[in-house]
N, CA, C and O atoms as a Maestro MAE file, in Angstrom:
{
 s_m_m2io_version
 :::
 2.0.0
}

f_m_ct {
 s_m_title
 :::
 protein
 m_atom[332] {
  # First column is atom index #
  i_m_mmod_type
  r_m_x_coord
  r_m_y_coord
  r_m_z_coord
  i_m_residue_number
  s_m_chain_name
  s_m_pdb_residue_name
  s_m_pdb_atom_name
  i_m_atomic_number
  :::
  1 25 -0.106 -151.515 7.135 1 A "MET " " N  " 7
  2 3 0.809 -151.205 8.365 1 A "MET " " CA " 6
  3 2 0.007 -150.191 8.458 1 A "MET " " C  " 6
  4 15 -0.588 -149.765 7.468 1 A "MET " " O  " 8
  5 25 -0.129 -149.640 9.709 2 A "VAL " " N  " 7
  6 3 -1.199 -148.186 9.051 2 A "VAL " " CA " 6
  7 2 -0.033 -147.484 9.015 2 A "VAL " " C  " 6
  8 15 0.972 -147.377 9.717 2 A "VAL " " O  " 8
  9 25 -0.435 -147.060 8.047 3 A "GLU " " N  " 7
  10 3 -0.242 -145.295 7.172 3 A "GLU " " CA " 6
  11 2 -1.009 -145.120 6.522 3 A "GLU " " C  " 6
  12 15 -1.633 -145.680 5.621 3 A "GLU " " O  " 8
  13 25 -0.926 -143.532 7.440 4 A "GLN " " N  " 7
  14 3 -2.040 -142.293 7.301 4 A "GLN " " CA " 6
  15 2 -1.095 -141.327 6.897 4 A "GLN " " C  " 6
  16 15 0.131 -141.242 6.827 4 A "GLN " " O  " 8
  17 25 -2.070 -140.636 6.657 5 A "MET " " N  " 7
  18 3 -1.144 -139.123 5.389 5 A "MET " " CA " 6
  19 2 -1.911 -138.253 6.509 5 A "MET " " C  " 6
  20 15 -2.840 -138.518 7.273 5 A "MET " " O  " 8
  21 25 -0.797 -136.611 6.184 6 A "PRO " " N  " 7
  22 3 -1.495 -135.927 6.681 6 A "PRO " " CA " 6
  23 2 -2.145 -135.328 6.088 6 A "PRO " " C  " 6
  24 15 -2.077 -135.300 4.859 6 A "PRO " " O  " 8
  25 25 -3.196 -134.489 6.956 7 A "MET " " N  " 7
  26 3 -4.552 -133.799 6.040 7 A "MET " " CA " 6
  27 2 -3.983 -132.382 6.880 7 A "MET " " C  " 6
  28 15 -3.037 -132.128 7.625 7 A "MET " " O  " 8
  29 25 -5.410 -131.460 6.163 8 A "ASN " " N  " 7
  30 3 -5.007 -130.232 6.722 8 A "ASN " " CA " 6
  31 2 -4.360 -129.924 7.495 8 A "ASN " " C  " 6
  32 15 -3.687 -130.900 7.826 8 A "ASN " " O  " 8
  33 25 -4.078 -128.961 8.135 9 A "ASN " " N  " 7
  34 3 -3.554 -128.671 9.907 9 A "ASN " " CA " 6
  35 2 -3.409 -129.702 10.806 9 A "ASN " " C  " 6
  36 15 -4.060 -129.765 11.849 9 A "ASN " " O  " 8
  37 25 -2.307 -130.798 10.341 10 A "GLU " " N  " 7
  38 3 -1.715 -131.958 10.379 10 A "GLU " " CA " 6
  39 2 -2.349 -132.852 10.882 10 A "GLU " " C  " 6
  40 15 -1.866 -133.416 11.863 10 A "GLU " " O  " 8
  41 25 -3.888 -133.343 10.260 11 A "GLU " " N  " 7
  42 3 -4.843 -134.944 10.679 11 A "GLU " " CA " 6
  43 2 -4.371 -135.691 9.478 11 A "GLU " " C  " 6
  44 15 -3.782 -135.605 8.401 11 A "GLU " " O  " 8
  45 25 -5.333 -136.918 10.791 12 A "VAL " " N  " 7
  46 3 -4.065 -137.811 10.097 12 A "VAL " " CA " 6
  47 2 -5.727 -139.184 10.387 12 A "VAL " " C  " 6
  48 15 -6.239 -139.679 11.391 12 A "VAL " " O  " 8
  49 25 -5.932 -139.261 9.247 13 A "LYS " " N  " 7
  50 3 -7.606 -139.905 9.075 13 A "LYS " " CA " 6
  51 2 -7.407 -141.900 8.420 13 A "LYS " " C  " 6
  52 15 -6.596 -142.316 7.592 13 A "LYS " " O  " 8
  53 25 -8.204 -142.499 8.992 14 A "GLU " " N  " 7
  54 3 -7.370 -144.347 9.161 14 A "GLU " " CA " 6
  55 2 -8.534 -144.513 7.678 14 A "GLU " " C  " 6
  56 15 -9.516 -143.803 7.461 14 A "GLU " " O  " 8
  57 25 -7.973 -145.789 6.743 15 A "SER " " N  " 7
  58 3 -8.008 -145.669 5.986 15 A "SER " " CA " 6
  59 2 -9.404 -146.706 6.024 15 A "SER " " C  " 6
  60 15 -9.562 -147.223 7.129 15 A "SER " " O  " 8
  61 25 -10.016 -146.930 5.404 16 A "GLN " " N  " 7
  62 3 -11.248 -147.529 4.846 16 A "GLN " " CA " 6
  63 2 -10.435 -149.331 5.926 16 A "GLN " " C  " 6
  64 15 -10.978 -149.872 6.889 16 A "GLN " " O  " 8
  65 25 -9.402 -149.660 5.407 17 A "ASP " " N  " 7
  66 3 -9.338 -151.238 5.250 17 A "ASP " " CA " 6
  67 2 -8.416 -151.053 7.092 17 A "ASP " " C  " 6
  68 15 -8.101 -151.985 7.832 17 A "ASP " " O  " 8
  69 25 -8.230 -149.702 7.317 18 A "ASP " " N  " 7
  70 3 -7.638 -149.380 8.857 18 A "ASP " " CA " 6
  71 2 -8.760 -149.542 10.052 18 A "ASP " " C  " 6
  72 15 -8.799 -149.761 11.262 18 A "ASP " " O  " 8
  73 25 -9.521 -149.331 9.104 19 A "ILE " " N  " 7
  74 3 -11.232 -149.116 10.036 19 A "ILE " " CA " 6
  75 2 -12.123 -150.077 9.955 19 A "ILE " " C  " 6
  76 15 -12.977 -150.221 10.829 19 A "ILE " " O  " 8
  77 25 -12.049 -150.748 9.040 20 A "LYS " " N  " 7
  78 3 -12.507 -152.586 8.953 20 A "LYS " " CA " 6
  79 2 -10.987 -154.074 9.552 20 A "LYS " " C  " 6
  80 15 -11.135 -155.291 9.440 20 A "LYS " " O  " 8
  81 25 -10.447 -153.765 9.797 21 A "ASN " " N  " 7
  82 3 -9.584 -153.972 11.053 21 A "ASN " " CA " 6
  83 2 -9.548 -154.154 12.393 21 A "ASN " " C  " 6
  84 15 -9.292 -155.117 13.116 21 A "ASN " " O  " 8
  85 25 -9.984 -152.570 12.644 22 A "ASP " " N  " 7
  86 3 -10.056 -152.061 13.552 22 A "ASP " " CA " 6
  87 2 -11.365 -152.974 14.858 22 A "ASP " " C  " 6
  88 15 -11.255 -153.553 15.940 22 A "ASP " " O  " 8
  89 25 -12.645 -152.573 13.782 23 A "GLN " " N  " 7
  90 3 -14.035 -153.728 13.765 23 A "GLN " " CA " 6
  91 2 -13.356 -154.921 14.368 23 A "GLN " " C  " 6
  92 15 -13.538 -155.095 15.573 23 A "GLN " " O  " 8
  93 25 -12.569 -155.803 13.686 24 A "TRP " " N  " 7
  94 3 -12.994 -157.221 13.068 24 A "TRP " " CA " 6
  95 2 -11.658 -157.621 14.269 24 A "TRP " " C  " 6
  96 15 -11.567 -158.789 14.646 24 A "TRP " " O  " 8
  97 25 -10.766 -156.656 14.754 25 A "LEU " " N  " 7
  98 3 -10.028 -156.722 15.397 25 A "LEU " " CA " 6
  99 2 -10.945 -156.679 16.992 25 A "LEU " " C  " 6
  100 15 -11.450 -157.717 17.420 25 A "LEU " " O  " 8
  101 25 -11.053 -155.455 17.699 26 A "LYS " " N  " 7
  102 3 -12.867 -156.140 18.504 26 A "LYS " " CA " 6
  103 2 -13.839 -156.838 18.917 26 A "LYS " " C  " 6
  104 15 -14.298 -157.084 20.033 26 A "LYS " " O  " 8
  105 25 -14.213 -157.260 17.404 27 A "GLU " " N  " 7
  106 3 -14.987 -158.934 17.412 27 A "GLU " " CA " 6
  107 2 -14.674 -160.136 17.421 27 A "GLU " " C  " 6
  108 15 -15.478 -161.065 17.341 27 A "GLU " " O  " 8
  109 25 -12.608 -160.300 17.591 28 A "ASN " " N  " 7
  110 3 -11.932 -161.017 17.693 28 A "ASN " " CA " 6
  111 2 -11.068 -161.039 18.750 28 A "ASN " " C  " 6
  112 15 -9.921 -161.485 18.718 28 A "ASN " " O  " 8
  113 25 -11.902 -160.317 20.151 29 A "TYR " " N  " 7
  114 3 -10.408 -160.292 20.685 29 A "TYR " " CA " 6
  115 2 -10.223 -160.990 21.638 29 A "TYR " " C  " 6
  116 15 -9.148 -160.702 22.163 29 A "TYR " " O  " 8
  117 25 -10.900 -162.024 22.290 30 A "ILE " " N  " 7
  118 3 -11.033 -162.735 23.326 30 A "ILE " " CA " 6
  119 2 -10.313 -163.746 23.089 30 A "ILE " " C  " 6
  120 15 -9.733 -164.414 23.945 30 A "ILE " " O  " 8
  121 25 -10.295 -164.043 21.168 31 A "ASP " " N  " 7
  122 3 -9.312 -165.323 20.770 31 A "ASP " " CA " 6
  123 2 -8.145 -164.452 20.268 31 A "ASP " " C  " 6
  124 15 -6.995 -164.875 20.151 31 A "ASP " " O  " 8
  125 25 -8.397 -163.656 20.087 32 A "LEU " " N  " 7
  126 3 -6.081 -163.104 20.012 32 A "LEU " " CA " 6
  127 2 -6.009 -162.662 21.153 32 A "LEU " " C  " 6
  128 15 -5.934 -161.516 20.711 32 A "LEU " " O  " 8
  129 25 -5.949 -162.473 22.491 33 A "ILE " " N  " 7
  130 3 -5.171 -162.274 23.714 33 A "ILE " " CA " 6
  131 2 -5.652 -163.888 24.053 33 A "ILE " " C  " 6
  132 15 -4.982 -164.215 25.032 33 A "ILE " " O  " 8
  133 25 -6.245 -164.655 23.782 34 A "THR " " N  " 7
  134 3 -6.004 -166.293 23.242 34 A "THR " " CA " 6
  135 2 -4.322 -166.930 23.509 34 A "THR " " C  " 6
  136 15 -3.513 -167.255 24.378 34 A "THR " " O  " 8
  137 25 -4.637 -166.759 21.404 35 A "ASP " " N  " 7
  138 3 -3.778 -167.112 21.237 35 A "ASP " " CA " 6
  139 2 -2.489 -166.265 20.979 35 A "ASP " " C  " 6
  140 15 -1.372 -166.646 20.630 35 A "ASP " " O  " 8
  141 25 -2.987 -164.927 21.266 36 A "TYR " " N  " 7
  142 3 -1.248 -163.999 20.784 36 A "TYR " " CA " 6
  143 2 -0.863 -163.138 21.643 36 A "TYR " " C  " 6
  144 15 -0.287 -162.083 21.376 36 A "TYR " " O  " 8
  145 25 -1.418 -163.891 23.668 37 A "PRO " " N  " 7
  146 3 -0.355 -162.503 23.954 37 A "PRO " " CA " 6
  147 2 0.765 -162.939 24.321 37 A "PRO " " C  " 6
  148 15 1.432 -163.969 24.419 37 A "PRO " " O  " 8
  149 25 0.783 -161.258 24.589 38 A "ASN " " N  " 7
  150 3 2.168 -160.550 24.324 38 A "ASN " " CA " 6
  151 2 2.348 -160.509 23.043 38 A "ASN " " C  " 6
  152 15 3.440 -159.948 22.955 38 A "ASN " " O  " 8
  153 25 1.914 -160.785 21.753 39 A "GLN " " N  " 7
  154 3 2.865 -160.328 21.369 39 A "GLN " " CA " 6
  155 2 2.154 -159.446 19.556 39 A "GLN " " C  " 6
  156 15 0.965 -159.601 19.277 39 A "GLN " " O  " 8
  157 25 2.864 -158.822 18.824 40 A "TRP " " N  " 7
  158 3 2.067 -158.218 17.977 40 A "TRP " " CA " 6
  159 2 2.141 -159.465 16.293 40 A "TRP " " C  " 6
  160 15 2.826 -160.349 15.778 40 A "TRP " " O  " 8
  161 25 0.885 -158.652 16.094 41 A "ILE " " N  " 7
  162 3 0.174 -159.526 15.166 41 A "ILE " " CA " 6
  163 2 -0.157 -158.597 14.040 41 A "ILE " " C  " 6
  164 15 -0.576 -157.480 14.344 41 A "ILE " " O  " 8
  165 25 0.049 -159.089 12.098 42 A "ALA " " N  " 7
  166 3 0.374 -158.255 11.545 42 A "ALA " " CA " 6
  167 2 -1.333 -158.700 11.011 42 A "ALA " " C  " 6
  168 15 -1.522 -159.914 11.090 42 A "ALA " " O  " 8
  169 25 -2.557 -157.883 10.492 43 A "VAL " " N  " 7
  170 3 -3.494 -157.922 9.924 43 A "VAL " " CA " 6
  171 2 -4.405 -157.119 8.276 43 A "VAL " " C  " 6
  172 15 -4.967 -156.050 8.036 43 A "VAL " " O  " 8
  173 25 -4.124 -158.256 7.578 44 A "LEU " " N  " 7
  174 3 -4.885 -157.561 5.952 44 A "LEU " " CA " 6
  175 2 -6.352 -158.227 5.545 44 A "LEU " " C  " 6
  176 15 -6.759 -159.364 5.306 44 A "LEU " " O  " 8
  177 25 -6.871 -157.007 5.592 45 A "GLN " " N  " 7
  178 3 -8.767 -157.779 5.385 45 A "GLN " " CA " 6
  179 2 -9.041 -158.494 6.217 45 A "GLN " " C  " 6
  180 15 -9.817 -159.411 5.950 45 A "GLN " " O  " 8
  181 25 -8.695 -158.403 7.090 46 A "GLN " " N  " 7
  182 3 -9.597 -158.637 8.185 46 A "GLN " " CA " 6
  183 2 -8.841 -160.450 9.044 46 A "GLN " " C  " 6
  184 15 -9.520 -161.044 9.881 46 A "GLN " " O  " 8
  185 25 -7.781 -160.857 8.701 47 A "LYS " " N  " 7
  186 3 -7.302 -161.684 8.727 47 A "LYS " " CA " 6
  187 2 -5.803 -161.773 9.170 47 A "LYS " " C  " 6
  188 15 -4.852 -161.400 8.482 47 A "LYS " " O  " 8
  189 25 -5.721 -162.418 10.637 48 A "VAL " " N  " 7
  190 3 -3.867 -162.612 10.965 48 A "VAL " " CA " 6
  191 2 -3.025 -163.217 10.285 48 A "VAL " " C  " 6
  192 15 -2.859 -164.435 10.360 48 A "VAL " " O  " 8
  193 25 -2.081 -162.088 9.178 49 A "ILE " " N  " 7
  194 3 -0.750 -162.913 8.178 49 A "ILE " " CA " 6
  195 2 0.319 -163.088 9.115 49 A "ILE " " C  " 6
  196 15 0.776 -164.230 9.067 49 A "ILE " " O  " 8
  197 25 1.093 -162.032 10.288 50 A "ALA " " N  " 7
  198 3 2.235 -161.860 10.679 50 A "ALA " " CA " 6
  199 2 1.670 -162.188 12.031 50 A "ALA " " C  " 6
  200 15 0.567 -161.753 12.361 50 A "ALA " " O  " 8
  201 25 2.552 -163.108 12.991 51 A "THR " " N  " 7
  202 3 2.669 -162.462 14.648 51 A "THR " " CA " 6
  203 2 4.086 -162.914 15.056 51 A "THR " " C  " 6
  204 15 4.796 -163.891 14.819 51 A "THR " " O  " 8
  205 25 4.200 -161.651 15.853 52 A "SER " " N  " 7
  206 3 6.002 -162.120 16.973 52 A "SER " " CA " 6
  207 2 5.424 -161.344 17.472 52 A "SER " " C  " 6
  208 15 4.370 -160.721 17.340 52 A "SER " " O  " 8
  209 25 6.961 -161.491 18.665 53 A "ILE " " N  " 7
  210 3 6.803 -160.676 20.448 53 A "ILE " " CA " 6
  211 2 7.426 -159.662 20.331 53 A "ILE " " C  " 6
  212 15 7.568 -158.893 21.283 53 A "ILE " " O  " 8
  213 25 8.302 -159.273 18.286 54 A "SER " " N  " 7
  214 3 8.984 -158.315 17.851 54 A "SER " " CA " 6
  215 2 8.528 -157.302 16.826 54 A "SER " " C  " 6
  216 15 8.813 -157.501 15.646 54 A "SER " " O  " 8
  217 25 8.009 -156.491 17.097 55 A "LYS " " N  " 7
  218 3 7.018 -155.569 16.050 55 A "LYS " " CA " 6
  219 2 8.127 -155.349 15.133 55 A "LYS " " C  " 6
  220 15 8.204 -154.137 15.337 55 A "LYS " " O  " 8
  221 25 9.042 -155.574 14.286 56 A "GLY " " N  " 7
  222 3 10.037 -155.461 13.709 56 A "GLY " " CA " 6
  223 2 9.721 -156.435 12.931 56 A "GLY " " C  " 6
  224 15 9.182 -156.261 11.838 56 A "GLY " " O  " 8
  225 25 10.049 -157.653 13.452 57 A "GLN " " N  " 7
  226 3 9.779 -158.632 12.908 57 A "GLN " " CA " 6
  227 2 8.653 -159.224 12.359 57 A "GLN " " C  " 6
  228 15 8.685 -159.692 11.221 57 A "GLN " " O  " 8
  229 25 7.441 -159.258 13.208 58 A "VAL " " N  " 7
  230 3 6.129 -159.201 12.410 58 A "VAL " " CA " 6
  231 2 6.134 -158.347 11.145 58 A "VAL " " C  " 6
  232 15 5.829 -158.813 10.047 58 A "VAL " " O  " 8
  233 25 6.540 -156.907 11.372 59 A "GLU " " N  " 7
  234 3 6.380 -155.861 9.873 59 A "GLU " " CA " 6
  235 2 6.921 -156.224 9.337 59 A "GLU " " C  " 6
  236 15 6.262 -156.375 8.307 59 A "GLU " " O  " 8
  237 25 8.251 -156.730 9.118 60 A "LYS " " N  " 7
  238 3 9.479 -158.128 7.727 60 A "LYS " " CA " 6
  239 2 8.041 -158.928 7.103 60 A "LYS " " C  " 6
  240 15 7.337 -158.907 6.093 60 A "LYS " " O  " 8
  241 25 8.109 -159.466 8.117 61 A "GLU " " N  " 7
  242 3 6.530 -160.418 7.612 61 A "GLU " " CA " 6
  243 2 5.909 -160.007 6.456 61 A "GLU " " C  " 6
  244 15 6.069 -160.005 5.236 61 A "GLU " " O  " 8
  245 25 4.933 -159.569 7.536 62 A "ALA " " N  " 7
  246 3 3.935 -158.940 6.870 62 A "ALA " " CA " 6
  247 2 4.229 -157.936 5.711 62 A "ALA " " C  " 6
  248 15 3.252 -157.444 5.145 62 A "ALA " " O  " 8
  249 25 4.839 -157.766 5.514 63 A "LYS " " N  " 7
  250 3 4.723 -156.654 4.213 63 A "LYS " " CA " 6
  251 2 5.373 -157.800 2.859 63 A "LYS " " C  " 6
  252 15 4.830 -157.950 1.764 63 A "LYS " " O  " 8
  253 25 6.864 -158.608 3.411 64 A "GLU " " N  " 7
  254 3 7.062 -159.848 2.104 64 A "GLU " " CA " 6
  255 2 5.138 -160.800 2.143 64 A "GLU " " C  " 6
  256 15 4.451 -161.047 1.152 64 A "GLU " " O  " 8
  257 25 4.841 -161.064 3.408 65 A "ILE " " N  " 7
  258 3 3.355 -161.585 2.581 65 A "ILE " " CA " 6
  259 2 2.350 -160.175 1.825 65 A "ILE " " C  " 6
  260 15 1.955 -160.366 0.675 65 A "ILE " " O  " 8
  261 25 2.010 -158.908 2.471 66 A "ALA " " N  " 7
  262 3 1.274 -158.312 2.088 66 A "ALA " " CA " 6
  263 2 1.294 -157.474 0.243 66 A "ALA " " C  " 6
  264 15 0.457 -157.100 -0.579 66 A "ALA " " O  " 8
  265 25 2.922 -157.536 0.374 67 A "GLY " " N  " 7
  266 3 3.252 -157.060 -0.121 67 A "GLY " " CA " 6
  267 2 3.180 -155.539 -0.645 67 A "GLY " " C  " 6
  268 15 4.300 -155.037 -0.736 67 A "GLY " " O  " 8
  269 25 2.485 -154.985 -0.883 68 A "GLU " " N  " 7
  270 3 1.926 -153.583 -1.702 68 A "GLU " " CA " 6
  271 2 0.060 -152.835 -0.681 68 A "GLU " " C  " 6
  272 15 -0.569 -151.791 -0.507 68 A "GLU " " O  " 8
  273 25 0.023 -154.241 -0.355 69 A "LYS " " N  " 7
  274 3 -1.142 -153.936 0.053 69 A "LYS " " CA " 6
  275 2 -1.485 -153.479 1.285 69 A "LYS " " C  " 6
  276 15 -0.274 -153.300 1.413 69 A "LYS " " O  " 8
  277 25 -2.040 -153.037 2.535 70 A "GLN " " N  " 7
  278 3 -2.392 -152.170 3.319 70 A "GLN " " CA " 6
  279 2 -2.721 -152.783 4.314 70 A "GLN " " C  " 6
  280 15 -3.932 -152.934 4.475 70 A "GLN " " O  " 8
  281 25 -1.341 -153.622 5.815 71 A "PHE " " N  " 7
  282 3 -1.989 -153.934 6.841 71 A "PHE " " CA " 6
  283 2 -1.557 -153.414 7.988 71 A "PHE " " C  " 6
  284 15 -0.414 -152.996 8.177 71 A "PHE " " O  " 8
  285 25 -2.247 -153.420 8.601 72 A "SER " " N  " 7
  286 3 -2.780 -152.970 9.881 72 A "SER " " CA " 6
  287 2 -1.512 -153.846 11.126 72 A "SER " " C  " 6
  288 15 -1.012 -154.947 10.897 72 A "SER " " O  " 8
  289 25 -1.153 -152.750 12.754 73 A "LEU " " N  " 7
  290 3 -0.275 -153.409 13.257 73 A "LEU " " CA " 6
  291 2 -1.002 -153.733 14.447 73 A "LEU " " C  " 6
  292 15 -1.990 -153.057 14.734 73 A "LEU " " O  " 8
  293 25 -0.637 -154.682 15.176 74 A "TYR " " N  " 7
  294 3 -1.445 -154.095 16.372 74 A "TYR " " CA " 6
  295 2 -0.977 -155.213 17.513 74 A "TYR " " C  " 6
  296 15 -0.624 -156.325 17.119 74 A "TYR " " O  " 8
  297 25 -0.981 -154.937 18.766 75 A "PHE " " N  " 7
  298 3 0.252 -155.548 20.559 75 A "PHE " " CA " 6
  299 2 -1.016 -156.190 21.172 75 A "PHE " " C  " 6
  300 15 -1.908 -155.394 21.466 75 A "PHE " " O  " 8
  301 25 -1.229 -157.445 21.401 76 A "ILE " " N  " 7
  302 3 -1.905 -157.637 22.506 76 A "ILE " " CA " 6
  303 2 -1.630 -158.216 23.504 76 A "ILE " " C  " 6
  304 15 -0.552 -158.792 23.650 76 A "ILE " " O  " 8
  305 25 -2.441 -158.182 24.283 77 A "GLU " " N  " 7
  306 3 -2.020 -157.592 25.879 77 A "GLU " " CA " 6
  307 2 -2.073 -158.817 26.179 77 A "GLU " " C  " 6
  308 15 -2.672 -159.587 25.428 77 A "GLU " " O  " 8
  309 25 -1.532 -159.217 27.205 78 A "PRO " " N  " 7
  310 3 -2.108 -160.694 28.312 78 A "PRO " " CA " 6
  311 2 -4.011 -160.550 28.710 78 A "PRO " " C  " 6
  312 15 -4.553 -159.597 28.150 78 A "PRO " " O  " 8
  313 25 -4.684 -161.202 29.369 79 A "SER " " N  " 7
  314 3 -5.528 -160.975 29.994 79 A "SER " " CA " 6
  315 2 -5.200 -161.354 31.287 79 A "SER " " C  " 6
  316 15 -4.517 -162.324 31.616 79 A "SER " " O  " 8
  317 25 -5.743 -160.504 32.022 80 A "ASP " " N  " 7
  318 3 -6.006 -161.236 33.508 80 A "ASP " " CA " 6
  319 2 -6.912 -161.809 33.210 80 A "ASP " " C  " 6
  320 15 -7.574 -160.805 33.473 80 A "ASP " " O  " 8
  321 25 -8.030 -162.865 32.726 81 A "ILE " " N  " 7
  322 3 -8.861 -162.982 32.834 81 A "ILE " " CA " 6
  323 2 -8.236 -164.751 32.434 81 A "ILE " " C  " 6
  324 15 -8.621 -165.675 33.151 81 A "ILE " " O  " 8
  325 25 -7.479 -164.964 31.499 82 A "MET " " N  " 7
  326 3 -6.715 -165.524 30.621 82 A "MET " " CA " 6
  327 2 -5.691 -166.360 32.697 82 A "MET " " C  " 6
  328 15 -5.410 -165.899 33.804 82 A "MET " " O  " 8
  329 25 -5.531 -168.224 31.670 83 A "PRO " " N  " 7
  330 3 -4.965 -168.788 33.038 83 A "PRO " " CA " 6
  331 2 -3.565 -168.565 32.353 83 A "PRO " " C  " 6
  332 15 -2.530 -168.843 32.959 83 A "PRO " " O  " 8
  :::
 }
 m_bond[331] {
  # First column is bond index #
  i_m_from
  i_m_to
  i_m_order
  :::
  1 1 2 1
  2 2 3 1
  3 3 4 2
  4 3 5 1
  5 5 6 1
  6 6 7 1
  7 7 8 2
  8 7 9 1
  9 9 10 1
  10 10 11 1
  11 11 12 2
  12 11 13 1
  13 13 14 1
  14 14 15 1
  15 15 16 2
  16 15 17 1
  17 17 18 1
  18 18 19 1
  19 19 20 2
  20 19 21 1
  21 21 22 1
  22 22 23 1
  23 23 24 2
  24 23 25 1
  25 25 26 1
  26 26 27 1
  27 27 28 2
  28 27 29 1
  29 29 30 1
  30 30 31 1
  31 31 32 2
  32 31 33 1
  33 33 34 1
  34 34 35 1
  35 35 36 2
  36 35 37 1
  37 37 38 1
  38 38 39 1
  39 39 40 2
  40 39 41 1
  41 41 42 1
  42 42 43 1
  43 43 44 2
  44 43 45 1
  45 45 46 1
  46 46 47 1
  47 47 48 2
  48 47 49 1
  49 49 50 1
  50 50 51 1
  51 51 52 2
  52 51 53 1
  53 53 54 1
  54 54 55 1
  55 55 56 2
  56 55 57 1
  57 57 58 1
  58 58 59 1
  59 59 60 2
  60 59 61 1
  61 61 62 1
  62 62 63 1
  63 63 64 2
  64 63 65 1
  65 65 66 1
  66 66 67 1
  67 67 68 2
  68 67 69 1
  69 69 70 1
  70 70 71 1
  71 71 72 2
  72 71 73 1
  73 73 74 1
  74 74 75 1
  75 75 76 2
  76 75 77 1
  77 77 78 1
  78 78 79 1
  79 79 80 2
  80 79 81 1
  81 81 82 1
  82 82 83 1
  83 83 84 2
  84 83 85 1
  85 85 86 1
  86 86 87 1
  87 87 88 2
  88 87 89 1
  89 89 90 1
  90 90 91 1
  91 91 92 2
  92 91 93 1
  93 93 94 1
  94 94 95 1
  95 95 96 2
  96 95 97 1
  97 97 98 1
  98 98 99 1
  99 99 100 2
  100 99 101 1
  101 101 102 1
  102 102 103 1
  103 103 104 2
  104 103 105 1
  105 105 106 1
  106 106 107 1
  107 107 108 2
  108 107 109 1
  109 109 110 1
  110 110 111 1
  111 111 112 2
  112 111 113 1
  113 113 114 1
  114 114 115 1
  115 115 116 2
  116 115 117 1
  117 117 118 1
  118 118 119 1
  119 119 120 2
  120 119 121 1
  121 121 122 1
  122 122 123 1
  123 123 124 2
  124 123 125 1
  125 125 126 1
  126 126 127 1
  127 127 128 2
  128 127 129 1
  129 129 130 1
  130 130 131 1
  131 131 132 2
  132 131 133 1
  133 133 134 1
  134 134 135 1
  135 135 136 2
  136 135 137 1
  137 137 138 1
  138 138 139 1
  139 139 140 2
  140 139 141 1
  141 141 142 1
  142 142 143 1
  143 143 144 2
  144 143 145 1
  145 145 146 1
  146 146 147 1
  147 147 148 2
  148 147 149 1
  149 149 150 1
  150 150 151 1
  151 151 152 2
  152 151 153 1
  153 153 154 1
  154 154 155 1
  155 155 156 2
  156 155 157 1
  157 157 158 1
  158 158 159 1
  159 159 160 2
  160 159 161 1
  161 161 162 1
  162 162 163 1
  163 163 164 2
  164 163 165 1
  165 165 166 1
  166 166 167 1
  167 167 168 2
  168 167 169 1
  169 169 170 1
  170 170 171 1
  171 171 172 2
  172 171 173 1
  173 173 174 1
  174 174 175 1
  175 175 176 2
  176 175 177 1
  177 177 178 1
  178 178 179 1
  179 179 180 2
  180 179 181 1
  181 181 182 1
  182 182 183 1
  183 183 184 2
  184 183 185 1
  185 185 186 1
  186 186 187 1
  187 187 188 2
  188 187 189 1
  189 189 190 1
  190 190 191 1
  191 191 192 2
  192 191 193 1
  193 193 194 1
  194 194 195 1
  195 195 196 2
  196 195 197 1
  197 197 198 1
  198 198 199 1
  199 199 200 2
  200 199 201 1
  201 201 202 1
  202 202 203 1
  203 203 204 2
  204 203 205 1
  205 205 206 1
  206 206 207 1
  207 207 208 2
  208 207 209 1
  209 209 210 1
  210 210 211 1
  211 211 212 2
  212 211 213 1
  213 213 214 1
  214 214 215 1
  215 215 216 2
  216 215 217 1
  217 217 218 1
  218 218 219 1
  219 219 220 2
  220 219 221 1
  221 221 222 1
  222 222 223 1
  223 223 224 2
  224 223 225 1
  225 225 226 1
  226 226 227 1
  227 227 228 2
  228 227 229 1
  229 229 230 1
  230 230 231 1
  231 231 232 2
  232 231 233 1
  233 233 234 1
  234 234 235 1
  235 235 236 2
  236 235 237 1
  237 237 238 1
  238 238 239 1
  239 239 240 2
  240 239 241 1
  241 241 242 1
  242 242 243 1
  243 243 244 2
  244 243 245 1
  245 245 246 1
  246 246 247 1
  247 247 248 2
  248 247 249 1
  249 249 250 1
  250 250 251 1
  251 251 252 2
  252 251 253 1
  253 253 254 1
  254 254 255 1
  255 255 256 2
  256 255 257 1
  257 257 258 1
  258 258 259 1
  259 259 260 2
  260 259 261 1
  261 261 262 1
  262 262 263 1
  263 263 264 2
  264 263 265 1
  265 265 266 1
  266 266 267 1
  267 267 268 2
  268 267 269 1
  269 269 270 1
  270 270 271 1
  271 271 272 2
  272 271 273 1
  273 273 274 1
  274 274 275 1
  275 275 276 2
  276 275 277 1
  277 277 278 1
  278 278 279 1
  279 279 280 2
  280 279 281 1
  281 281 282 1
  282 282 283 1
  283 283 284 2
  284 283 285 1
  285 285 286 1
  286 286 287 1
  287 287 288 2
  288 287 289 1
  289 289 290 1
  290 290 291 1
  291 291 292 2
  292 291 293 1
  293 293 294 1
  294 294 295 1
  295 295 296 2
  296 295 297 1
  297 297 298 1
  298 298 299 1
  299 299 300 2
  300 299 301 1
  301 301 302 1
  302 302 303 1
  303 303 304 2
  304 303 305 1
  305 305 306 1
  306 306 307 1
  307 307 308 2
  308 307 309 1
  309 309 310 1
  310 310 311 1
  311 311 312 2
  312 311 313 1
  313 313 314 1
  314 314 315 1
  315 315 316 2
  316 315 317 1
  317 317 318 1
  318 318 319 1
  319 319 320 2
  320 319 321 1
  321 321 322 1
  322 322 323 1
  323 323 324 2
  324 323 325 1
  325 325 326 1
  326 326 327 1
  327 327 328 2
  328 327 329 1
  329 329 330 1
  330 330 331 1
  331 331 332 2
  :::
 }
}
């Protein structure tokens, strides 16, 4: 889950895990829109650990799987180029 700590002047800084997950998402986006269109996904250590059309459901499942580890949530938009 993307949890960000407020810094001075209320700036928000992403963790290294979030940055790595963001990069992984960019590199794998075509596969993700094919496999998970219109779904929320939870990513832990550059791996999809839970999916659902409900953000609350995917967050709940991801917390059960990840425990205390930090995970990232993303919504995968459908693509106009996909059939």
